[in-house]
ZADO-1210 file (C-alpha; in nm, 4 decimals, padded with zeros to 6 digits):
<atoms>
<atom x="-00.0006" y="-00.0217" z="-00.0024" code="MET" pos="1"/>
<atom x="00.1593" y="00.3360" z="-00.1119" code="VAL" pos="2"/>
<atom x="00.1196" y="00.6313" z="00.1633" code="LEU" pos="3"/>
<atom x="-00.0126" y="00.9541" z="00.0129" code="GLU" pos="4"/>
<atom x="00.3023" y="01.1242" z="00.0977" code="SER" pos="5"/>
<atom x="00.5005" y="00.9018" z="-00.1008" code="THR" pos="6"/>
<atom x="00.6234" y="01.0637" z="-00.4094" code="ARG" pos="7"/>
<atom x="00.5084" y="00.9029" z="-00.7409" code="LYS" pos="8"/>
<atom x="00.7472" y="00.8740" z="-01.0429" code="ILE" pos="9"/>
<atom x="00.6251" y="00.7968" z="-01.4026" code="LEU" pos="10"/>
<atom x="00.9020" y="00.6098" z="-01.5842" code="VAL" pos="11"/>
<atom x="00.8566" y="00.5824" z="-01.9822" code="VAL" pos="12"/>
<atom x="01.0857" y="00.3236" z="-02.1853" code="ASP" pos="13"/>
<atom x="01.0133" y="00.0792" z="-02.4441" code="ASP" pos="14"/>
<atom x="01.2705" y="-00.1547" z="-02.2862" code="GLN" pos="15"/>
<atom x="01.0940" y="-00.3987" z="-02.0084" code="PRO" pos="16"/>
<atom x="01.4502" y="-00.4446" z="-01.8670" code="ASP" pos="17"/>
<atom x="01.4852" y="-00.0841" z="-01.7993" code="ILE" pos="18"/>
<atom x="01.1496" y="-00.0160" z="-01.6834" code="LEU" pos="19"/>
<atom x="01.2333" y="-00.3029" z="-01.4007" code="GLU" pos="20"/>
<atom x="01.5558" y="-00.1952" z="-01.3194" code="ALA" pos="21"/>
<atom x="01.4415" y="00.1963" z="-01.2612" code="MET" pos="22"/>
<atom x="01.1211" y="00.0712" z="-01.0740" code="ARG" pos="23"/>
<atom x="01.3425" y="-00.1339" z="-00.8622" code="PHE" pos="24"/>
<atom x="01.6002" y="00.1179" z="-00.7760" code="LEU" pos="25"/>
<atom x="01.3245" y="00.3914" z="-00.7160" code="LEU" pos="26"/>
<atom x="01.1338" y="00.1458" z="-00.4863" code="LYS" pos="27"/>
<atom x="01.4613" y="00.1230" z="-00.2868" code="GLY" pos="28"/>
<atom x="01.4789" y="00.5012" z="-00.2505" code="GLY" pos="29"/>
<atom x="01.1104" y="00.5291" z="-00.1112" code="GLY" pos="30"/>
<atom x="00.9364" y="00.6211" z="-00.4189" code="TYR" pos="31"/>
<atom x="00.6161" y="00.4874" z="-00.5895" code="ALA" pos="32"/>
<atom x="00.6520" y="00.4251" z="-00.9686" code="THR" pos="33"/>
<atom x="00.4120" y="00.3808" z="-01.2763" code="GLU" pos="34"/>
<atom x="00.5534" y="00.2928" z="-01.6013" code="THR" pos="35"/>
<atom x="00.4575" y="00.3336" z="-01.9613" code="ALA" pos="36"/>
<atom x="00.6179" y="00.1748" z="-02.2980" code="THR" pos="37"/>
<atom x="00.5333" y="00.4114" z="-02.5424" code="SER" pos="38"/>
<atom x="00.4624" y="00.7964" z="-02.5783" code="PRO" pos="39"/>
<atom x="00.0938" y="00.7279" z="-02.6076" code="GLU" pos="40"/>
<atom x="00.0703" y="00.5304" z="-02.2820" code="GLN" pos="41"/>
<atom x="00.2698" y="00.8182" z="-02.1202" code="ALA" pos="42"/>
<atom x="00.0492" y="01.0858" z="-02.2312" code="LEU" pos="43"/>
<atom x="-00.2673" y="00.8743" z="-02.1013" code="LEU" pos="44"/>
<atom x="-00.1030" y="00.8134" z="-01.7696" code="ALA" pos="45"/>
<atom x="00.0104" y="01.1736" z="-01.7376" code="ALA" pos="46"/>
<atom x="-00.3492" y="01.2819" z="-01.7749" code="ALA" pos="47"/>
<atom x="-00.4636" y="01.1079" z="-01.4739" code="LYS" pos="48"/>
<atom x="-00.2241" y="01.3114" z="-01.2754" code="GLY" pos="49"/>
<atom x="-00.0559" y="01.2781" z="-00.9140" code="GLY" pos="50"/>
<atom x="00.2981" y="01.2472" z="-01.0581" code="HIS" pos="51"/>
<atom x="00.5568" y="01.4347" z="-00.8763" code="HIS" pos="52"/>
<atom x="00.8129" y="01.3580" z="-01.1729" code="LEU" pos="53"/>
<atom x="00.8441" y="01.2016" z="-01.5092" code="VAL" pos="54"/>
<atom x="01.1468" y="00.9967" z="-01.6429" code="LEU" pos="55"/>
<atom x="01.1504" y="00.9550" z="-02.0355" code="ILE" pos="56"/>
<atom x="01.3758" y="00.7823" z="-02.2624" code="ASP" pos="57"/>
<atom x="01.4303" y="00.9771" z="-02.5925" code="MET" pos="58"/>
<atom x="01.4120" y="00.6928" z="-02.8220" code="ASN" pos="59"/>
<atom x="01.1160" y="00.4290" z="-02.8863" code="TYR" pos="60"/>
<atom x="01.0168" y="00.1428" z="-03.1227" code="ALA" pos="61"/>
<atom x="00.9081" y="00.3523" z="-03.4168" code="ARG" pos="62"/>
<atom x="01.2311" y="00.5640" z="-03.4167" code="ASP" pos="63"/>
<atom x="01.5260" y="00.4002" z="-03.2186" code="THR" pos="64"/>
<atom x="01.7792" y="00.6742" z="-03.3083" code="THR" pos="65"/>
<atom x="01.7035" y="01.0409" z="-03.3847" code="SER" pos="66"/>
<atom x="01.4943" y="01.1030" z="-03.0512" code="GLY" pos="67"/>
<atom x="01.2344" y="01.3103" z="-03.2128" code="ALA" pos="68"/>
<atom x="00.9878" y="01.0970" z="-03.0305" code="GLU" pos="69"/>
<atom x="01.1106" y="01.1749" z="-02.6985" code="GLY" pos="70"/>
<atom x="01.1452" y="01.5460" z="-02.7987" code="LEU" pos="71"/>
<atom x="00.7724" y="01.5387" z="-02.9196" code="ALA" pos="72"/>
<atom x="00.6632" y="01.3648" z="-02.5959" code="LEU" pos="73"/>
<atom x="00.8746" y="01.6267" z="-02.3947" code="LEU" pos="74"/>
<atom x="00.6910" y="01.9139" z="-02.5610" code="ASP" pos="75"/>
<atom x="00.3153" y="01.7543" z="-02.5052" code="MET" pos="76"/>
<atom x="00.4031" y="01.6796" z="-02.1390" code="LEU" pos="77"/>
<atom x="00.5302" y="02.0426" z="-02.0831" code="ARG" pos="78"/>
<atom x="00.2267" y="02.1822" z="-02.2694" code="ALA" pos="79"/>
<atom x="-00.0142" y="01.9770" z="-02.0690" code="ARG" pos="80"/>
<atom x="00.1502" y="01.9927" z="-01.7264" code="ALA" pos="81"/>
<atom x="00.4370" y="02.2550" z="-01.7191" code="PRO" pos="82"/>
<atom x="00.4587" y="02.2252" z="-01.3199" code="GLU" pos="83"/>
<atom x="00.5812" y="01.8583" z="-01.3479" code="ILE" pos="84"/>
<atom x="00.9673" y="01.8068" z="-01.3927" code="PRO" pos="85"/>
<atom x="01.0687" y="01.6046" z="-01.6720" code="VAL" pos="86"/>
<atom x="01.4092" y="01.4068" z="-01.6636" code="ILE" pos="87"/>
<atom x="01.5203" y="01.2514" z="-01.9941" code="VAL" pos="88"/>
<atom x="01.7127" y="00.9557" z="-02.0401" code="MET" pos="89"/>
<atom x="01.9928" y="00.9149" z="-02.3224" code="THR" pos="90"/>
<atom x="02.2764" y="00.7431" z="-02.4059" code="ALA" pos="91"/>
<atom x="02.6528" y="00.8769" z="-02.3825" code="TRP" pos="92"/>
<atom x="02.6589" y="00.8853" z="-02.7624" code="SER" pos="93"/>
<atom x="02.3837" y="01.1219" z="-02.7882" code="THR" pos="94"/>
<atom x="02.4542" y="01.3876" z="-02.5317" code="ILE" pos="95"/>
<atom x="02.3705" y="01.6472" z="-02.7817" code="GLU" pos="96"/>
<atom x="02.0114" y="01.5408" z="-02.7657" code="LEU" pos="97"/>
<atom x="01.9907" y="01.5620" z="-02.4013" code="ALA" pos="98"/>
<atom x="02.1221" y="01.9151" z="-02.4267" code="VAL" pos="99"/>
<atom x="01.8426" y="01.9894" z="-02.6770" code="ASP" pos="100"/>
<atom x="01.5779" y="01.8474" z="-02.4586" code="ALA" pos="101"/>
<atom x="01.7200" y="02.0924" z="-02.1875" code="MET" pos="102"/>
<atom x="01.6543" y="02.3595" z="-02.3957" code="ARG" pos="103"/>
<atom x="01.2897" y="02.2645" z="-02.4689" code="ARG" pos="104"/>
<atom x="01.2250" y="02.2426" z="-02.0810" code="GLY" pos="105"/>
<atom x="01.3561" y="01.9245" z="-01.9521" code="ALA" pos="106"/>
<atom x="01.4585" y="01.9824" z="-01.5968" code="SER" pos="107"/>
<atom x="01.7697" y="01.7361" z="-01.6357" code="ASP" pos="108"/>
<atom x="01.9174" y="01.4230" z="-01.8002" code="PHE" pos="109"/>
<atom x="02.0500" y="01.1024" z="-01.7173" code="ILE" pos="110"/>
<atom x="02.2647" y="00.8830" z="-01.9210" code="THR" pos="111"/>
<atom x="02.2689" y="00.5134" z="-01.9902" code="LYS" pos="112"/>
<atom x="02.3981" y="00.3303" z="-01.8256" code="PRO" pos="113"/>
<atom x="02.3112" y="00.5204" z="-01.5191" code="TRP" pos="114"/>
<atom x="02.4768" y="00.5339" z="-01.1830" code="GLU" pos="115"/>
<atom x="02.2513" y="00.4603" z="-00.9078" code="ASN" pos="116"/>
<atom x="02.3303" y="00.7440" z="-00.6875" code="GLN" pos="117"/>
<atom x="02.3349" y="00.9973" z="-00.9493" code="ARG" pos="118"/>
<atom x="01.9871" y="00.9006" z="-01.0350" code="VAL" pos="119"/>
<atom x="01.8574" y="00.9097" z="-00.6601" code="LEU" pos="120"/>
<atom x="02.0088" y="01.2480" z="-00.6164" code="ASP" pos="121"/>
<atom x="01.8443" y="01.3830" z="-00.9088" code="LEU" pos="122"/>
<atom x="01.5036" y="01.2546" z="-00.8669" code="VAL" pos="123"/>
<atom x="01.5556" y="01.3804" z="-00.4826" code="GLU" pos="124"/>
<atom x="01.6298" y="01.7164" z="-00.5924" code="ARG" pos="125"/>
<atom x="01.3675" y="01.7460" z="-00.8615" code="GLN" pos="126"/>
<atom x="01.0807" y="01.6156" z="-00.6542" code="THR" pos="127"/>
<atom x="01.1630" y="01.8232" z="-00.3537" code="ALA" pos="128"/>
<atom x="01.1727" y="02.1301" z="-00.5684" code="ARG" pos="129"/>
<atom x="00.8224" y="02.0180" z="-00.7118" code="HIS" pos="130"/>
<atom x="00.6914" y="02.0225" z="-00.3727" code="HIS" pos="131"/>
<atom x="00.8353" y="02.3569" z="-00.2792" code="GLU" pos="132"/>
<atom x="00.6870" y="02.5169" z="-00.5969" code="LEU" pos="133"/>
<atom x="00.3557" y="02.3175" z="-00.5435" code="SER" pos="134"/>
<atom x="00.3209" y="02.5112" z="-00.2194" code="VAL" pos="135"/>
<atom x="00.4416" y="02.8504" z="-00.3839" code="ALA" pos="136"/>
<atom x="00.1781" y="02.8058" z="-00.6336" code="ARG" pos="137"/>
<atom x="-00.0967" y="02.7475" z="-00.3511" code="ARG" pos="138"/>
<atom x="00.0195" y="03.0643" z="-00.1640" code="VAL" pos="139"/>
<atom x="00.0177" y="03.2685" z="-00.4672" code="GLN" pos="140"/>
<atom x="-00.3333" y="03.1626" z="-00.5778" code="ARG" pos="141"/>
<atom x="-00.4786" y="03.2433" z="-00.2594" code="ARG" pos="142"/>
<atom x="-00.3309" y="03.6035" z="-00.3226" code="LEU" pos="143"/>
<atom x="-00.5137" y="03.6448" z="-00.6250" code="LEU" pos="144"/>
<atom x="-00.8727" y="03.8134" z="-00.6605" code="PRO" pos="145"/>
<atom x="-01.1535" y="03.5868" z="-00.7985" code="PRO" pos="146"/>
<atom x="-01.1531" y="03.5755" z="-01.1873" code="ALA" pos="147"/>
<atom x="-01.4926" y="03.7344" z="-01.1792" code="GLN" pos="148"/>
<atom x="-01.6244" y="03.9985" z="-00.9219" code="MET" pos="149"/>
<atom x="-01.7942" y="04.3390" z="-00.8795" code="THR" pos="150"/>
<atom x="-01.6554" y="04.6048" z="-00.6737" code="LEU" pos="151"/>
<atom x="-01.8169" y="04.9594" z="-00.6152" code="ALA" pos="152"/>
<atom x="-02.0373" y="04.9017" z="-00.9190" code="GLY" pos="153"/>
<atom x="-01.7689" y="04.7777" z="-01.1521" code="VAL" pos="154"/>
<atom x="-01.7702" y="04.4600" z="-01.3171" code="GLU" pos="155"/>
<atom x="-01.4156" y="04.3118" z="-01.3092" code="CYS" pos="156"/>
<atom x="-01.2570" y="04.0063" z="-01.4838" code="GLU" pos="157"/>
<atom x="-00.8801" y="03.9207" z="-01.3969" code="CYS" pos="158"/>
<atom x="-00.6807" y="03.6693" z="-01.5840" code="VAL" pos="159"/>
<atom x="-00.3252" y="03.5544" z="-01.4429" code="PHE" pos="160"/>
<atom x="-00.0988" y="03.3455" z="-01.6243" code="ARG" pos="161"/>
<atom x="00.2580" y="03.2968" z="-01.5168" code="PRO" pos="162"/>
<atom x="00.5223" y="03.1916" z="-01.7527" code="ALA" pos="163"/>
<atom x="00.6490" y="02.9097" z="-01.5167" code="GLY" pos="164"/>
<atom x="00.5432" y="02.7239" z="-01.2110" code="GLU" pos="165"/>
<atom x="00.5130" y="03.0789" z="-01.0187" code="VAL" pos="166"/>
<atom x="00.4922" y="03.4246" z="-01.1566" code="GLY" pos="167"/>
<atom x="00.6234" y="03.7752" z="-01.0589" code="GLY" pos="168"/>
<atom x="00.3112" y="03.9419" z="-01.1690" code="ASP" pos="169"/>
<atom x="00.0889" y="04.0992" z="-00.8932" code="LEU" pos="170"/>
<atom x="-00.2958" y="04.1985" z="-00.9273" code="CYS" pos="171"/>
<atom x="-00.5376" y="04.2774" z="-00.6779" code="ASP" pos="172"/>
<atom x="-00.8992" y="04.4221" z="-00.6530" code="LEU" pos="173"/>
<atom x="-00.9915" y="04.5735" z="-00.3047" code="ILE" pos="174"/>
<atom x="-01.2907" y="04.7380" z="-00.1903" code="GLU" pos="175"/>
<atom x="-01.3058" y="04.9715" z="00.1066" code="THR" pos="176"/>
<atom x="-01.5542" y="05.1845" z="00.2911" code="GLY" pos="177"/>
<atom x="-01.5846" y="05.5523" z="00.3583" code="GLY" pos="178"/>
<atom x="-01.7617" y="05.8614" z="00.4260" code="ALA" pos="179"/>
<atom x="-01.7686" y="05.9308" z="00.0602" code="GLY" pos="180"/>
<atom x="-01.9174" y="05.5994" z="-00.0465" code="GLY" pos="181"/>
<atom x="-01.7717" y="05.2998" z="-00.1608" code="THR" pos="182"/>
<atom x="-01.3998" y="05.2800" z="-00.2969" code="THR" pos="183"/>
<atom x="-01.2382" y="05.0219" z="-00.5000" code="ALA" pos="184"/>
<atom x="-00.8745" y="05.0041" z="-00.5633" code="SER" pos="185"/>
<atom x="-00.7221" y="04.8166" z="-00.8708" code="PHE" pos="186"/>
<atom x="-00.3675" y="04.7324" z="-00.9016" code="LEU" pos="187"/>
<atom x="-00.1397" y="04.5323" z="-01.1342" code="LEU" pos="188"/>
<atom x="00.2353" y="04.5043" z="-01.1147" code="GLY" pos="189"/>
<atom x="00.5095" y="04.3366" z="-01.2513" code="ASP" pos="190"/>
<atom x="00.8481" y="04.2725" z="-01.0590" code="VAL" pos="191"/>
<atom x="01.1772" y="04.2359" z="-01.2079" code="ALA" pos="192"/>
<atom x="01.2936" y="03.8966" z="-01.3021" code="GLY" pos="193"/>
<atom x="01.0890" y="03.5549" z="-01.3124" code="LYS" pos="194"/>
<atom x="01.0302" y="03.2324" z="-01.1490" code="GLY" pos="195"/>
<atom x="01.0322" y="03.1817" z="-00.7478" code="THR" pos="196"/>
<atom x="01.2533" y="03.4681" z="-00.6663" code="GLY" pos="197"/>
<atom x="01.0255" y="03.7269" z="-00.8492" code="ALA" pos="198"/>
<atom x="00.7371" y="03.5568" z="-00.6762" code="ALA" pos="199"/>
<atom x="00.8842" y="03.6094" z="-00.3526" code="MET" pos="200"/>
<atom x="00.9255" y="03.9783" z="-00.4404" code="LEU" pos="201"/>
<atom x="00.5764" y="03.9985" z="-00.5685" code="MET" pos="202"/>
<atom x="00.4495" y="03.8639" z="-00.2149" code="ALA" pos="203"/>
<atom x="00.6632" y="04.1059" z="-00.0348" code="ASN" pos="204"/>
<atom x="00.5252" y="04.3944" z="-00.2629" code="LEU" pos="205"/>
<atom x="00.1693" y="04.2920" z="-00.2345" code="HIS" pos="206"/>
<atom x="00.2083" y="04.2627" z="00.1724" code="GLY" pos="207"/>
<atom x="00.3434" y="04.6139" z="00.1690" code="ALA" pos="208"/>
<atom x="00.0254" y="04.7474" z="-00.0229" code="ILE" pos="209"/>
<atom x="-00.2411" y="04.5398" z="00.1694" code="ARG" pos="210"/>
<atom x="-00.0986" y="04.6570" z="00.5131" code="SER" pos="211"/>
<atom x="-00.1279" y="05.0122" z="00.3915" code="ASN" pos="212"/>
<atom x="-00.5021" y="05.0095" z="00.2747" code="LEU" pos="213"/>
<atom x="-00.5931" y="05.2968" z="00.4863" code="ASP" pos="214"/>
<atom x="-00.4375" y="05.5124" z="00.2122" code="LEU" pos="215"/>
<atom x="-00.6098" y="05.3008" z="-00.0690" code="ALA" pos="216"/>
<atom x="-00.7841" y="05.6095" z="-00.1751" code="GLY" pos="217"/>
<atom x="-00.4893" y="05.8294" z="-00.2162" code="GLU" pos="218"/>
<atom x="-00.2824" y="05.6366" z="-00.4738" code="PRO" pos="219"/>
<atom x="00.0193" y="05.8959" z="-00.4515" code="SER" pos="220"/>
<atom x="00.0354" y="05.8552" z="-00.0685" code="ARG" pos="221"/>
<atom x="00.0164" y="05.4877" z="-00.0538" code="ILE" pos="222"/>
<atom x="00.2523" y="05.4370" z="-00.3283" code="LEU" pos="223"/>
<atom x="00.5116" y="05.6838" z="-00.1633" code="SER" pos="224"/>
<atom x="00.4762" y="05.4561" z="00.1884" code="ARG" pos="225"/>
<atom x="00.5096" y="05.1429" z="00.0148" code="VAL" pos="226"/>
<atom x="00.8090" y="05.2513" z="-00.2061" code="ASN" pos="227"/>
<atom x="01.0071" y="05.3184" z="00.1180" code="ARG" pos="228"/>
<atom x="00.9026" y="04.9945" z="00.2396" code="LEU" pos="229"/>
<atom x="00.9755" y="04.7930" z="-00.0548" code="PHE" pos="230"/>
<atom x="01.3119" y="04.9732" z="-00.1100" code="PHE" pos="231"/>
<atom x="01.4421" y="04.9265" z="00.2395" code="SER" pos="232"/>
<atom x="01.3694" y="04.5308" z="00.2299" code="SER" pos="233"/>
<atom x="01.5108" y="04.4728" z="-00.0962" code="THR" pos="234"/>
<atom x="01.8253" y="04.4682" z="-00.2954" code="SER" pos="235"/>
<atom x="01.9069" y="04.7695" z="-00.5246" code="PRO" pos="236"/>
<atom x="01.8206" y="04.5794" z="-00.8375" code="GLU" pos="237"/>
<atom x="01.4936" y="04.4682" z="-00.7310" code="ASP" pos="238"/>
<atom x="01.2141" y="04.7142" z="-00.8495" code="TYR" pos="239"/>
<atom x="00.8525" y="04.6618" z="-00.9808" code="ALA" pos="240"/>
<atom x="00.6507" y="04.8471" z="-01.2414" code="THR" pos="241"/>
<atom x="00.2970" y="04.9172" z="-01.1086" code="LEU" pos="242"/>
<atom x="-00.0305" y="05.0619" z="-01.1943" code="PHE" pos="243"/>
<atom x="-00.2611" y="05.1587" z="-00.8926" code="PHE" pos="244"/>
<atom x="-00.6133" y="05.3115" z="-00.9337" code="ALA" pos="245"/>
<atom x="-00.8549" y="05.4040" z="-00.6874" code="SER" pos="246"/>
<atom x="-01.2227" y="05.4763" z="-00.7953" code="TYR" pos="247"/>
<atom x="-01.5064" y="05.6473" z="-00.5982" code="GLY" pos="248"/>
<atom x="-01.8507" y="05.5295" z="-00.6545" code="SER" pos="249"/>
<atom x="-02.0277" y="05.8702" z="-00.5901" code="GLN" pos="250"/>
<atom x="-01.7781" y="06.0832" z="-00.7673" code="THR" pos="251"/>
<atom x="-01.7047" y="05.8320" z="-01.0466" code="ARG" pos="252"/>
<atom x="-01.3457" y="05.9573" z="-01.0381" code="THR" pos="253"/>
<atom x="-01.0463" y="05.7298" z="-01.1118" code="LEU" pos="254"/>
<atom x="-00.7292" y="05.8401" z="-00.9464" code="ARG" pos="255"/>
<atom x="-00.4320" y="05.6670" z="-01.0598" code="TYR" pos="256"/>
<atom x="-00.0501" y="05.6440" z="-01.0723" code="VAL" pos="257"/>
<atom x="00.1492" y="05.4668" z="-01.3351" code="ASN" pos="258"/>
<atom x="00.4744" y="05.3636" z="-01.2041" code="CYS" pos="259"/>
<atom x="00.6485" y="05.2747" z="-01.5504" code="ALA" pos="260"/>
<atom x="00.3954" y="05.0264" z="-01.6417" code="HIS" pos="261"/>
<atom x="00.2446" y="04.9594" z="-01.9817" code="PRO" pos="262"/>
<atom x="-00.0241" y="05.2179" z="-02.0460" code="ALA" pos="263"/>
<atom x="-00.3530" y="05.1049" z="-01.9602" code="ALA" pos="264"/>
<atom x="-00.6403" y="05.1252" z="-02.2352" code="VAL" pos="265"/>
<atom x="-00.9422" y="05.3416" z="-02.1342" code="LEU" pos="266"/>
<atom x="-01.2177" y="05.2525" z="-02.3853" code="LEU" pos="267"/>
<atom x="-01.4900" y="05.5003" z="-02.3976" code="ARG" pos="268"/>
<atom x="-01.8519" y="05.4042" z="-02.4671" code="LYS" pos="269"/>
<atom x="-01.8535" y="05.6020" z="-02.7794" code="ASN" pos="270"/>
<atom x="-01.5448" y="05.4016" z="-02.9263" code="GLY" pos="271"/>
<atom x="-01.2841" y="05.6623" z="-02.8392" code="GLU" pos="272"/>
<atom x="-00.9578" y="05.5341" z="-02.6794" code="VAL" pos="273"/>
<atom x="-00.7236" y="05.7188" z="-02.3995" code="GLU" pos="274"/>
<atom x="-00.3991" y="05.5714" z="-02.2682" code="ARG" pos="275"/>
<atom x="-00.3138" y="05.6152" z="-01.9026" code="LEU" pos="276"/>
<atom x="00.0472" y="05.6660" z="-01.9658" code="GLU" pos="277"/>
<atom x="00.3389" y="05.6573" z="-01.7170" code="THR" pos="278"/>
<atom x="00.3328" y="05.9263" z="-01.4322" code="THR" pos="279"/>
<atom x="00.6091" y="05.8008" z="-01.2127" code="SER" pos="280"/>
<atom x="00.9065" y="05.5896" z="-01.1745" code="LEU" pos="281"/>
<atom x="00.9294" y="05.2200" z="-01.0838" code="MET" pos="282"/>
<atom x="00.8398" y="05.1189" z="-00.7181" code="VAL" pos="283"/>
<atom x="01.1659" y="05.0309" z="-00.5280" code="GLY" pos="284"/>
<atom x="01.3960" y="05.2076" z="-00.7709" code="ALA" pos="285"/>
<atom x="01.4535" y="05.5340" z="-00.5422" code="PHE" pos="286"/>
<atom x="01.3935" y="05.5549" z="-00.1646" code="GLU" pos="287"/>
<atom x="01.2519" y="05.8934" z="-00.1830" code="ASN" pos="288"/>
<atom x="01.0703" y="05.9006" z="-00.5309" code="ALA" pos="289"/>
<atom x="00.7849" y="06.1075" z="-00.6017" code="VAL" pos="290"/>
<atom x="00.4653" y="05.9504" z="-00.7283" code="PHE" pos="291"/>
<atom x="00.2547" y="06.1774" z="-00.9446" code="GLU" pos="292"/>
<atom x="-00.1289" y="06.1189" z="-00.9353" code="GLU" pos="293"/>
<atom x="-00.3590" y="06.1810" z="-01.2380" code="ARG" pos="294"/>
<atom x="-00.7408" y="06.1617" z="-01.2419" code="SER" pos="295"/>
<atom x="-01.0120" y="06.0707" z="-01.5039" code="VAL" pos="296"/>
<atom x="-01.3832" y="06.1016" z="-01.4964" code="GLN" pos="297"/>
<atom x="-01.5588" y="05.7687" z="-01.5832" code="MET" pos="298"/>
<atom x="-01.8790" y="05.7395" z="-01.7475" code="LEU" pos="299"/>
<atom x="-02.1416" y="05.4375" z="-01.7767" code="PRO" pos="300"/>
<atom x="-02.0277" y="05.2236" z="-02.0458" code="GLY" pos="301"/>
<atom x="-01.6476" y="05.3029" z="-02.0225" code="ASP" pos="302"/>
<atom x="-01.4062" y="05.0133" z="-01.9875" code="ARG" pos="303"/>
<atom x="-01.0496" y="05.0162" z="-01.8690" code="LEU" pos="304"/>
<atom x="-00.8160" y="04.7262" z="-01.9447" code="VAL" pos="305"/>
<atom x="-00.4925" y="04.7091" z="-01.7499" code="VAL" pos="306"/>
<atom x="-00.2060" y="04.4470" z="-01.8449" code="PHE" pos="307"/>
<atom x="00.1427" y="04.3443" z="-01.7889" code="SER" pos="308"/>
<atom x="00.4111" y="04.3626" z="-02.0450" code="ASP" pos="309"/>
<atom x="00.3701" y="03.9884" z="-02.1241" code="GLY" pos="310"/>
<atom x="00.0744" y="04.1195" z="-02.3217" code="VAL" pos="311"/>
<atom x="00.2157" y="04.4366" z="-02.4774" code="SER" pos="312"/>
<atom x="00.5275" y="04.2627" z="-02.5589" code="GLU" pos="313"/>
<atom x="00.4119" y="03.9472" z="-02.6933" code="ALA" pos="314"/>
<atom x="00.4698" y="04.0266" z="-03.0464" code="ARG" pos="315"/>
<atom x="00.8050" y="04.1246" z="-03.0890" code="ALA" pos="316"/>
<atom x="00.7860" y="04.2625" z="-03.4291" code="ASP" pos="317"/>
<atom x="00.4949" y="04.5054" z="-03.3323" code="GLU" pos="318"/>
<atom x="00.4487" y="04.7640" z="-03.0559" code="ASP" pos="319"/>
<atom x="00.1237" y="04.7226" z="-02.8427" code="ASP" pos="320"/>
<atom x="-00.0917" y="04.8924" z="-03.1039" code="ALA" pos="321"/>
<atom x="-00.2471" y="04.5315" z="-03.1738" code="TRP" pos="322"/>
<atom x="-00.3309" y="04.5244" z="-02.8149" code="VAL" pos="323"/>
<atom x="-00.5349" y="04.8465" z="-02.8314" code="VAL" pos="324"/>
<atom x="-00.7098" y="04.7228" z="-03.1484" code="GLU" pos="325"/>
<atom x="-00.7978" y="04.3894" z="-03.0079" code="SER" pos="326"/>
<atom x="-00.9543" y="04.5552" z="-02.7080" code="ILE" pos="327"/>
<atom x="-01.1385" y="04.8063" z="-02.9310" code="ARG" pos="328"/>
<atom x="-01.2871" y="04.4978" z="-03.1099" code="MET" pos="329"/>
<atom x="-01.3809" y="04.3125" z="-02.8422" code="LEU" pos="330"/>
<atom x="-01.5197" y="04.5970" z="-02.6481" code="GLY" pos="331"/>
<atom x="-01.7376" y="04.6935" z="-02.9561" code="ARG" pos="332"/>
<atom x="-01.8641" y="04.3452" z="-02.9663" code="ALA" pos="333"/>
<atom x="-01.9495" y="04.3789" z="-02.6001" code="GLY" pos="334"/>
<atom x="-01.7426" y="04.1013" z="-02.4799" code="SER" pos="335"/>
<atom x="-01.7662" y="03.9838" z="-02.1111" code="LYS" pos="336"/>
<atom x="-01.4439" y="03.7825" z="-02.1393" code="SER" pos="337"/>
<atom x="-01.2387" y="04.0370" z="-02.2841" code="LEU" pos="338"/>
<atom x="-00.9475" y="03.9627" z="-02.0611" code="ALA" pos="339"/>
<atom x="-00.9660" y="03.6042" z="-02.1189" code="GLN" pos="340"/>
<atom x="-00.9964" y="03.6369" z="-02.5039" code="SER" pos="341"/>
<atom x="-00.6616" y="03.8984" z="-02.4844" code="LEU" pos="342"/>
<atom x="-00.4708" y="03.6576" z="-02.2841" code="ALA" pos="343"/>
<atom x="-00.5302" y="03.3659" z="-02.5390" code="LEU" pos="344"/>
<atom x="-00.3931" y="03.5921" z="-02.8090" code="ALA" pos="345"/>
<atom x="-00.0861" y="03.6986" z="-02.6102" code="ALA" pos="346"/>
<atom x="00.1554" y="03.4032" z="-02.7084" code="VAL" pos="347"/>
<atom x="00.4401" y="03.5019" z="-02.4730" code="SER" pos="348"/>
<atom x="00.7130" y="03.3677" z="-02.2722" code="THR" pos="349"/>
<atom x="00.6463" y="03.5976" z="-02.0075" code="ASP" pos="350"/>
<atom x="00.3790" y="03.6427" z="-01.7398" code="ASP" pos="351"/>
<atom x="00.0618" y="03.7244" z="-01.8703" code="VAL" pos="352"/>
<atom x="-00.1725" y="03.9306" z="-01.6391" code="THR" pos="353"/>
<atom x="-00.4720" y="04.1450" z="-01.7406" code="ILE" pos="354"/>
<atom x="-00.7457" y="04.3290" z="-01.5518" code="ILE" pos="355"/>
<atom x="-01.0767" y="04.4231" z="-01.7415" code="ASP" pos="356"/>
<atom x="-01.2769" y="04.6930" z="-01.5646" code="LEU" pos="357"/>
<atom x="-01.6491" y="04.7600" z="-01.7049" code="ARG" pos="358"/>
<atom x="-01.7914" y="05.0633" z="-01.5403" code="PHE" pos="359"/>
</atoms>
């Protein structure tokens, strides 16, 4: 009987003796194994989930030399479950194939014949990393707002798609009360870097903002305070771009600060487009930076779309004009899933985060 805490490994190879040897080795190391003898079987097994790591051979019965089947299997596994690490197995004579696999997302490689201790060390390292990232993903998801919600009369849609296991983008939707009616705060930021380090910085920045919500209705003041906190707790090279806005339901005024973030797109009901451009430097760049605040009057039927540079820079051969035109077309069609549609169009290697606000 396998305990729930036992880490489970999927091993894929078309040679039964290889499968049995690997199963025996991993069992001795305290791991549970599932085996598959072809890419097709591997994909069916992977679809069921529950694996902490996948070990795949690079050659199978249909093609025993080129590694094309192994690379194709790697691509499909990474596309379907990017959070599960994959270790490839190859012969010494095809070490270049292993390097190619690493470029395409493999976490590491094992050469045949293998050294038992190296295999166990690799498996331990990768499964431990997978566990740590799983915890980080759960924490990060708890920091995200719901995909759909309404604040201060504003219908909101939020999409967050990290480039890797965790992301360095930050988004939040916050509602606070006050004597002047309900106030909603909208923020979308992008911390420098990628991966776990960026996610930790993002959590740091998010915590600083959340702990100063008494100033949420005054974007310039809250960002001045948050900037000092972020600057003092991070390294000189750490910074974040950020768009922070506060909206009052009674005055229908949106007050915002854009800290070197991609310009948000304000789509008016009549089809006209305005850009809410940069007003200030990045958060964390300078301890005593000044954050200039601007305001805009919102009318019924207006729409504001804020996005990270994973969207605006998704097409390397273009500027972000394609984003503006996509928002204009989707808005004209009255799309209630604009953020989701825009995210699908943004084929990017960077984090993709979008907030769509319908007033």
